[in-house]
Each structure stands twice: as structure tokens, then as C-alpha cells.
C-alpha positions in Angstrom: 101.0 56.6 -23.2 103.3 55.0 -25.6 103.3 51.7 -27.2 106.9 49.6 -28.2 107.3 46.9 -30.6 110.6 44.0 -29.5 112.2 42.3 -32.5 114.2 39.2 -32.1 114.2 35.9 -33.5 114.7 34.4 -30.0 112.3 33.8 -27.6 114.2 33.8 -24.7 115.7 37.3 -25.4 111.8 38.8 -26.3 110.8 37.1 -22.9 113.8 38.8 -21.0 113.1 42.4 -22.7 109.3 42.3 -22.1 109.4 40.7 -18.3 112.3 42.4 -16.5 111.6 45.8 -17.3 108.6 47.8 -15.9 107.6 49.2 -19.1 104.6 50.8 -17.3 106.8 53.0 -15.5 108.4 54.6 -18.3 104.6 55.6 -19.8 104.9 52.5 -22.3 101.2 51.1 -22.4 101.3 48.5 -25.2 104.4 46.0 -25.4 104.3 44.0 -28.9 107.0 41.5 -29.9 107.9 39.9 -33.3 110.2 36.9 -34.0 111.4 38.5 -38.0 110.9 41.5 -39.6 107.4 40.6 -42.0 105.9 40.0 -38.5 107.1 43.3 -37.2 105.8 45.1 -40.3 102.2 43.6 -40.0 102.4 44.6 -36.4 103.5 48.1 -37.5 100.3 48.4 -40.0 98.0 47.4 -37.3 99.2 49.5 -34.1 100.5 53.0 -33.3 104.2 52.2 -32.6 106.4 54.9 -30.9 109.6 52.9 -30.3 111.2 50.1 -31.6 113.8 48.0 -29.8 115.5 45.4 -32.9 118.6 42.9 -33.1 120.3 43.1 -36.2 120.8 38.9 -37.5 117.2 37.5 -37.9 115.9 35.6 -41.0 114.7 37.6 -43.5 115.3 41.3 -43.8 117.7 42.6 -41.3 117.4 44.7 -38.2 119.0 47.7 -40.3 116.9 47.0 -43.1 113.5 46.9 -40.9 114.6 50.1 -38.9 115.3 51.9 -42.5 112.0 51.0 -43.5 110.3 52.2 -40.5 111.7 55.7 -40.1 111.1 56.3 -43.9 107.3 56.1 -43.0 107.1 56.8 -39.7 109.8 59.4 -39.0 109.1 60.0 -35.3 109.5 56.3 -34.2 112.4 55.9 -32.0 114.7 52.7 -33.3 117.4 51.2 -31.0 119.5 48.6 -32.8 120.8 45.7 -30.8 123.9 43.7 -32.3 125.8 40.9 -30.8 128.5 41.6 -33.5 131.4 44.7 -33.1 131.1 45.2 -36.5 132.1 49.1 -37.1 130.1 48.9 -40.7 126.9 48.0 -38.7 127.2 50.9 -36.5 127.8 53.1 -39.5 124.6 52.1 -41.0 122.6 52.7 -37.8 123.8 56.1 -38.1 123.0 56.5 -42.0 119.3 55.6 -41.2 119.3 57.9 -38.3 118.9 55.2 -35.6 118.2 56.3 -32.0 121.2 54.3 -30.2 123.2 51.6 -31.3 124.0 48.9 -28.6 126.3 45.5 -28.1 124.9 42.5 -26.7 124.8 41.6 -24.2 123.1 45.1 -22.3 121.8 45.6 -19.1 118.4 45.6 -18.3 119.2 49.6 -16.2 121.0 50.7 -19.2 118.5 49.7 -21.6 115.7 51.5 -19.6 118.2 54.6 -19.6 118.4 54.9 -23.3 114.8 54.3 -23.6 113.9 56.8 -21.5 116.3 59.3 -23.2 114.3 58.2 -26.2 111.1 58.8 -25.3 112.0 62.3 -23.8 113.2 63.0 -27.4 110.1 62.1 -28.7 108.0 63.4 -26.5 109.8 66.7 -27.4 109.6 66.4 -31.0 105.5 65.7 -30.9 105.1 68.6 -29.0 106.5 71.0 -30.4 106.9 70.6 -34.1 103.0 69.2 -34.2 101.4 71.5 -32.3 102.9 74.6 -33.8 102.0 73.1 -37.3 98.6 72.4 -36.5 98.4 75.8 -35.0 99.2 77.5 -38.3 96.2 75.1 -40.4 93.6 75.8 -37.5 94.5 80.0 -37.2 92.9 80.6 -40.4 89.3 79.4 -38.9 87.2 82.0 -37.4 86.5 81.3 -33.3 83.4 79.9 -32.7 81.5 82.8 -31.2 78.5 81.8 -30.8 79.6 78.1 -29.0 81.9 80.9 -26.6 78.6 82.8 -25.9 77.1 79.6 -25.2 79.7 78.0 -22.8 79.9 81.6 -21.0 76.0 81.6 -20.2 76.4 78.3 -18.8 80.0 78.5 -16.8 79.9 82.1 -16.1 76.4 83.2 -15.6 74.4 80.1 -14.8 72.1 81.1 -17.2 71.6 78.2 -19.4 72.4 74.2 -18.4 73.0 71.7 -21.3 71.9 68.7 -19.5 68.2 69.9 -19.5 68.3 70.4 -23.4 70.7 68.2 -24.7 69.4 69.0 -28.3 70.6 72.3 -27.6 73.5 71.6 -26.6 74.6 69.4 -29.7 73.9 72.5 -32.1 76.6 74.2 -29.9 78.9 71.3 -30.3 78.5 69.8 -26.9 78.0 66.2 -27.2 76.4 65.3 -23.8 74.3 62.6 -22.4 72.6 62.4 -18.9 75.1 60.5 -17.1 78.0 62.7 -18.3 80.7 64.0 -16.0 83.6 66.4 -16.6 86.6 68.2 -15.2 88.7 71.4 -15.9 91.9 72.3 -17.2 92.6 75.9 -16.4 95.3 77.5 -17.8 96.6 81.3 -16.9 99.4 83.0 -18.7 101.0 85.9 -17.4 101.2 89.7 -19.0 102.5 89.1 -22.7 103.0 91.8 -24.9 101.6 90.1 -28.2 99.2 91.4 -31.0 95.4 89.4 -31.7 96.5 87.1 -33.9 99.5 86.1 -32.1 97.4 85.2 -29.2 95.0 83.4 -31.3 97.6 81.3 -32.8 98.7 80.4 -29.4 95.4 79.9 -28.3 95.3 77.1 -31.3 98.5 75.7 -30.4 97.6 75.3 -26.6 94.1 73.6 -27.7 95.7 71.5 -30.5 98.9 70.4 -27.8 95.9 69.7 -25.3 94.1 67.5 -27.9 97.2 65.6 -28.7 98.3 65.0 -25.0 95.3 64.8 -23.1 92.2 62.4 -23.2 88.1 63.2 -23.7 86.1 65.1 -25.3 87.6 68.2 -25.1 85.9 72.1 -25.1 88.1 75.2 -25.3 87.1 78.3 -23.5 88.3 81.6 -23.1 86.9 83.9 -20.1 86.7 87.6 -19.8 90.0 87.6 -18.0 91.8 85.7 -21.0 92.0 82.8 -18.6 92.3 79.8 -21.4 90.4 76.9 -20.2 89.6 73.3 -21.1 86.7 71.4 -20.1 87.1 67.8 -20.7 83.7 65.8 -21.0 83.3 62.0 -20.1 80.3 59.8 -20.6 80.6 56.9 -18.2 77.3 55.3 -18.6 77.3 54.7 -14.7 80.5 53.4 -14.0 82.9 55.7 -12.6 86.3 53.5 -13.6 86.9 54.4 -17.2 86.5 58.0 -16.8 88.8 58.1 -13.6 91.5 56.0 -15.6 91.0 58.8 -18.3 91.2 61.7 -15.8 94.7 60.0 -14.1 96.6 59.9 -17.7 95.5 63.4 -18.3 96.4 64.9 -14.7 99.7 63.3 -14.9 100.7 64.4 -18.4 100.0 68.3 -17.4 103.9 68.8 -16.3 104.6 67.9 -20.3 101.7 70.4 -21.3 103.8 72.8 -18.9 106.9 71.9 -20.6 105.8 72.5 -24.1 104.0 75.9 -23.0 107.3 77.0 -21.7 108.8 76.9 -25.5 105.6 78.8 -26.9 105.1 81.7 -24.8 107.4 84.1 -22.0 105.9 84.9 -18.6 104.4 82.7 -15.7 102.4 79.7 -16.8 99.7 78.8 -14.4 97.8 75.2 -14.9 94.7 74.2 -12.6 92.8 71.4 -12.6 89.7 70.0 -11.0 88.2 67.1 -9.8 85.7 65.1 -11.7 82.0 66.1 -11.1 78.7 65.6 -12.8 77.5 68.3 -15.4 75.1 69.8 -13.3 78.3 70.6 -11.0 80.6 71.8 -13.7 79.4 75.5 -13.6 79.6 76.1 -9.7 83.2 74.6 -9.7 84.4 76.6 -12.6 83.5 79.7 -10.9 85.2 78.6 -7.8 88.4 77.4 -9.4 88.6 81.0 -11.7 87.8 82.9 -7.8 90.7 80.7 -6.3 92.7 81.4 -9.7 93.0 85.0 -8.7 95.1 84.4 -5.7 98.1 83.4 -7.8 98.2 86.8 -10.1 101.0 88.3 -8.5 102.8 84.7 -9.0 105.7 84.5 -11.6 106.2 81.1 -10.6 105.3 78.3 -13.0 103.2 75.7 -11.3 100.4 73.0 -11.8 98.2 72.4 -9.3 94.5 71.4 -8.2 92.3 74.4 -6.9 90.1 71.8 -5.0 91.1 70.3 -1.5 89.2 67.7 0.4 89.5 69.5 3.6 88.6 73.0 4.1 89.8 74.6 7.2 87.2 75.3 10.2 88.7 78.8 10.5 88.5 79.9 6.8 85.3 81.3 6.7 84.4 83.6 3.5 81.7 86.0 2.7 78.8 84.2 0.6 79.3 87.0 -2.1 82.7 85.6 -2.8 81.0 82.4 -4.1 78.3 84.2 -5.7 78.1 85.2 -9.4 78.5 87.1 -11.2 82.3 87.4 -9.5 83.4 90.7 -9.3 86.3 90.2 -11.5 83.3 89.5 -13.8 82.1 92.7 -13.0 85.0 94.8 -13.5 85.8 92.8 -17.1 82.6 93.7 -18.6 82.3 97.3 -17.2 79.4 96.8 -14.9 79.9 100.0 -12.1 76.8 99.6 -10.4 76.6 95.8 -9.6 80.7 96.1 -8.6 79.8 98.6 -6.0 76.5 96.9 -5.1 78.7 93.8 -4.8 81.2 95.9 -2.7 78.6 96.9 0.1 76.7 93.7 0.5 80.4 91.7 1.3 81.2 94.2 3.8 77.7 94.3 5.3 78.1 90.5 5.7 81.7 91.0 7.1 80.2 93.4 9.5 77.2 91.2 10.7 79.7 88.1 11.4 79.9 86.9 14.8 83.8 86.1 14.8 86.5 88.0 14.2 87.0 88.8 10.6 90.2 90.9 10.2 91.6 88.6 7.9 88.7 88.1 5.6 88.5 92.3 5.4 92.1 92.4 4.7 91.5 89.5 2.2 88.5 91.3 0.4 90.2 94.6 0.4 93.7 93.2 -1.7 91.4 91.1 -3.8 89.4 94.1 -4.8 92.7 95.9 -5.3 94.3 93.3 -7.0 91.7 92.6 -9.8 91.6 96.2 -10.6 95.2 96.5 -11.1 95.3 93.2 -13.2 92.2 94.6 -15.3 94.0 97.7 -15.4 97.4 96.1 -16.5 95.7 93.9 -19.5 94.2 97.1 -20.9 97.3 99.0 -20.4 95.6 101.8 -18.4 98.3 103.3 -16.5 97.1 102.7 -12.3 97.8 106.3 -11.7 95.2 107.3 -13.8 92.9 105.7 -11.7 94.2 105.8 -8.4 94.0 108.7 -7.3 93.9 110.3 -3.7 94.8 106.4 -2.5 97.9 106.6 -4.1 98.4 110.0 -1.4 100.3 107.3 0.7 103.4 107.5 -2.1 103.8 110.9 -2.2 104.4 110.9 1.8 107.6 108.6 1.3 109.4 111.2 -0.7 112.0 111.0 -2.9 112.9 107.4 -1.3 109.7 105.7 -2.3 111.3 102.8 -4.3 113.7 102.0 -1.7 111.1 102.3 1.1 108.4 100.3 -0.8 111.4 97.6 -1.8 112.2 97.6 2.2 108.2 97.3 3.1 108.0 94.4 0.7 110.7 92.7 1.3 109.9 92.3 5.0 106.6 91.2 4.9 107.6 88.6 2.0 110.5 87.3 4.5 108.0 87.4 7.6 104.9 85.4 5.4 107.3 82.7 3.9 108.8 82.1 7.0 105.2 81.6 8.3 104.6 79.9 5.2 107.4 77.4 5.6 106.2 76.4 9.0 102.9 75.9 7.8 103.6 74.0 4.5 106.1 71.9 6.8 102.9 70.8 9.1 101.1 70.2 6.0 103.5 67.8 4.2 104.3 66.0 7.0 100.3 65.2 7.7 100.1 64.5 3.9 103.1 61.7 4.1 101.3 60.4 7.2 98.2 60.1 4.9 99.9 58.8 1.9 101.4 55.8 3.9 97.9 55.3 5.7 96.2 54.9 2.7 99.2 52.7 1.4 98.2 50.1 4.1 94.7 50.5 4.0 94.6 49.4 0.3 97.7 47.2 -0.4 95.5 44.6 -2.1 95.1 47.4 -5.0 96.8 48.3 -8.1 98.6 51.2 -6.3 100.7 53.9 -8.2 101.9 57.5 -8.2 99.2 58.3 -10.6 96.4 56.8 -8.6 97.7 58.3 -5.3 97.9 61.9 -6.5 94.4 61.8 -8.0 93.1 60.5 -4.7 95.0 63.3 -2.9 94.6 65.9 -5.4 97.9 67.0 -6.3 100.0 66.4 -9.0 102.0 63.4 -9.8 105.3 65.0 -9.5 104.7 67.2 -6.4 103.9 64.1 -4.8 106.7 62.2 -5.5 109.3 64.9 -4.5 107.6 65.7 -1.0 107.5 61.9 -0.3 111.1 61.7 -1.1 112.2 65.0 0.6 110.2 63.8 3.7 111.4 60.0 4.0 114.7 59.8 1.6 112.5 57.1 0.1 111.1 57.1 -3.8 107.6 56.7 -3.5 107.5 54.0 -6.0 109.8 52.5 -4.3 107.6 52.6 -1.1 105.0 51.3 -2.5 106.7 48.3 -3.6 108.6 47.6 -0.3 105.0 48.2 1.6 103.4 45.2 -0.7 106.7 43.2 -0.4 106.4 43.9 3.6 102.8 42.7 3.6 103.6 39.9 1.2 106.2 38.1 4.0 103.7 38.6 6.6 100.9 36.6 4.8 103.3 33.9 3.4 104.6 33.5 7.3 101.1 32.9 8.1 100.9 30.1 5.5 99.2 32.0 2.5 100.1 30.6 -0.7 102.4 32.5 -2.7 99.8 32.7 -5.5 97.4 33.7 -3.5 99.9 36.0 -1.9 100.2 37.9 -4.9 96.8 38.0 -5.8 96.6 39.8 -2.5 98.7 42.7 -2.7 97.5 43.5 -6.1 99.6 41.8 -8.5 98.0 40.7 -11.9 100.7 38.1 -12.2 102.5 35.8 -10.2 105.2 35.9 -12.4 105.5 39.7 -11.8 105.4 39.0 -8.1 107.6 36.7 -7.7 110.3 38.9 -9.8 109.7 42.0 -7.3 110.1 39.6 -4.5 113.3 38.2 -5.3 114.6 41.4 -6.2 113.3 43.3 -2.7 114.1 39.9 -0.6 116.7 38.1 -2.4 114.9 34.9 -2.6 111.6 33.5 -4.1 108.4 33.5 -2.5 108.4 29.8 -2.4 111.9 29.7 -0.9 110.9 32.3 1.7 108.0 30.4 2.6 110.0 26.9 3.0 112.9 28.8 4.7 110.6 30.1 7.6 108.4 27.0 7.9 111.9 24.8 8.4 113.2 27.5 10.5 109.9 27.1 13.0 110.4 23.5 12.5 113.8 23.6 14.0 113.1 26.5 16.8 110.7 23.9 18.1 112.1 20.5 18.1 115.0 22.6 19.6 113.2 24.1 22.6 111.6 20.7 23.4 114.7 18.9 23.4 
């Protein structure tokens, strides 16, 4: 979230800039105003300001001098200069002080909004790239807290310790917990990389610093046996879910930015998974479930951000209980526990054989999960597959000289068949999802609805949700929310509800915001709309009686 400062000596201009653009849609949390340079500098001393929009001609120090002072003290702050004068020297000075943009008045709100988006986009990249790597170099010289890692592994992977039962012990390992604490996971899996241990450690610290800068909450970093970089966010909500949910929603919304920054730091596929909020005692189970499900993406080369928790589970998706047990098969392989791994396989297939229904799909899934785990582990250890595959790879010899072509043909055939089937399934799921979103909006029209709140409710990434909704309906999700609220407002106004009560009934915090939005959508103010409909009904009634 960003903070912005508007500086102009004309009150009407300040009000127009602050009220006629929905700054929250641009991820701007606070909008401060000042009518001169002195008040602006006082605001800068008491608040973190990311963006300044200032007029040039003001009492005292002008906007150009103010912008120069700001950029000297805060080089990452973006300064946009507004001027009512077509003075070339002003434009030259704006370039010299490295202002982001020089705009002439009058400026359309749409044009100003576009420039602000560009400024924040540039600011985002500067802060993410430079600051993360600079801080990473400082942190890389410090030894990684091995004791804390072991404690986290005993909790999350082995379920051997329970921090909520011994808060003092947890505090000794750097976990500041309370009995009412809750948390969620951000799990980052990176593709195969040819990097030294020192480079990998540097990358991990860069990711840790990046998450600390961009996300919120008490962050705990952890690397599991498969070198998955996992960030646990712990929150204490003291009996209320609201503050934790708000922090969670902001963090999930920013994961696309995290992915974008990681793309500039490392090569290979990047997968970011996230969980919903859980009580402390459920976090270990949540983590192990996420780790198991994340293995399904091992062969994927696509960068993605998604949740591994679904609110609804298909009845047909029965799985052996061993897939949910601990330690998991990948953990057994990573730690070299041969006898335990073979026992895990025996137990799994014994359960499959005793299952009353058809478990052909489950058998294939377990087989390929085992093989995929072995291949992934051997790749990480740089052990050739031919060294351990043995007789299981004889089918490759039977293919003869055309083995590459035969395997390519078979892979393409299976891939095409699967993706064709998958597209049908996804279309059906997306149609169902759109229906659920529309129903949820209709049932909760009185709430302060947003793309972020919908994404958190349905456990989807906000960007993905917006893209699917637009593709299926040809309407932007944000516009649909507004249109739904205004349609409900029209209904209430026609029923005689006062405009002020109507605004509150559909989730608008201020009447002025509601009135502007209503007029933009309908063409008249709420009061005019109600008066016109009332007049129409009276005239219609009189006409019928005559």
C-alpha cells in the first residue's frame, strides 16, 4: 500500500484531486493534502510518502523547489509537477530535479490516473529490485539460524513439538506466539538451478527480505528437505479475525509482485503457493498437506501463484490415508530412510487393494508420484537416472534407434489428450466459479466488496479471478461490483428509500462517494433519479384515471 501527498493552494483543486479519483484502486492507502510547501514538508516528516503531486505557483516556496527538496531527502519518492503555465523553463527545471512527470493544467482525471499508475509501477520495481538485493548482501554474511530451522522442522514436518503448548520454548527459538495466534503459509518453490551454495543462500535472503518488505505479519522463514523456500506468517488477532484477514488479503494481493521480482533474481520456473488462515495447532497439518500437493507441479515449467486449499473437495477424489501421513514419502527419500520408504509403499498399496471401489486412477497417481519423487531427488543430487533405473528402463531399449522420436510422439499424444480434457473441465469449473461470484455479490451487496475480498473468500489469486471473470463475461470484475451495487441502489430508491440510507445499505462509507458513482453510472444524482421516478409514477397514475 502507498501513501500520497497532494499540494495546491486552491482548496477546490485539492478536493477535486482527492475525491474524483478512486485512489484505493491504485493501491494508495492514505491521501494527505497541504496548501503550501511548509505544510507539505511537515507532512513528509511525520508520514511515509511514496508519491507527491504538487502545483508550482504557491505562497512561499514553489512546487519545483519543494520537489527538489523531497527528491534529495527521499530519492525513491515520485514527484509529479502540475502547472498552469506553458513555461519552458519550468519544464526544464522539472527535468533537472528528476521529477517523474510535468503536466499542464487543466489535466483530465483519467490522464492523471494513468500517470500515477506509471509512477507507482516504476517505484515498485525500484524498491523491489534494488532494496532487496542490497539488503540481501548485508544479511548474507550472517549464519543461518540452524537451531531455529531444526525446531521448525520438528514442528512443521515431524509434528514432534507443539509451540502453542510451550510458549516460552517457542520464544527461545524466535517465535513470538500467543494462545490466540493464527497463521498462514507462503510457499515458494524454485525450478532446477545451477548455483553454488553461497549463491543459493544469497537468493534465500533476498527472498526473505523481499517478503518482509512487500508482505505483512510476523514472518518466519524456513527451508524444508526439498529446498522449498517457505515463509510462515504468524498473527495474533486477540479473538477477532478482522485484523488478521485484512493483513492476509493485502499479502495475497501482492504475491504477483513478489513473482515479478523473483523473475528478475533467478531463472527457471517459480511456483508460489499460499494457504488460508489457520489456528496454530493446525499449521503443521496445513504445511504437510501443501508440501504434498505442491509435488504435483514438479514437472511444470510455468510460473504461477495459486492456493493449494480448496473449499470443496470432489467426492471421487479418494486418496489413501498414507498420502496425508507423516513423514511423507518425499521426506523419507530426501532423508535416505530406505526401510521406512519401502514400508510406506507397502502400506499405501495394501490400502489401495482393500478399497471397495475402483482405484485404478489412484494406483496410477501413487506410482507416478513415487517415480516423480525419485526423479526429482536424483536431479537435485545430480545422480543420473540410468544409474538407478535399472530394469525399469528396459522399455527404452525396446524402442530401438527411434527412442527420442517415439517418446516425443507419445508425450505429445498424451499431453494433447489431457489438455483437451482439462480445458473442458476448466471451462466448467470457471463457469461455476463465475456463477458463485455473482451470487456472492448479490447476497453481500451491503458489504465493502472488492476484488481482493472476493479472491480471499474463494481462495484464488486476485489477478486470476479478474482475468477469468473478464474472459467469461466480457465485463471487468470491478465494474460488475459497482454495477451490481448501483442496480440495487436504483431498486431501493424506487421503493422510497432515502439516498443516504441507500448509500449505507449497499456498502458505501460516504454519501459523496456513492453520489458520484451513481451519477457516473446512471447519468443523474440519486436524488434526481428518485424525484424523476416518483414524478413518473404520479403522472402515470393520473393518466390512467382520466
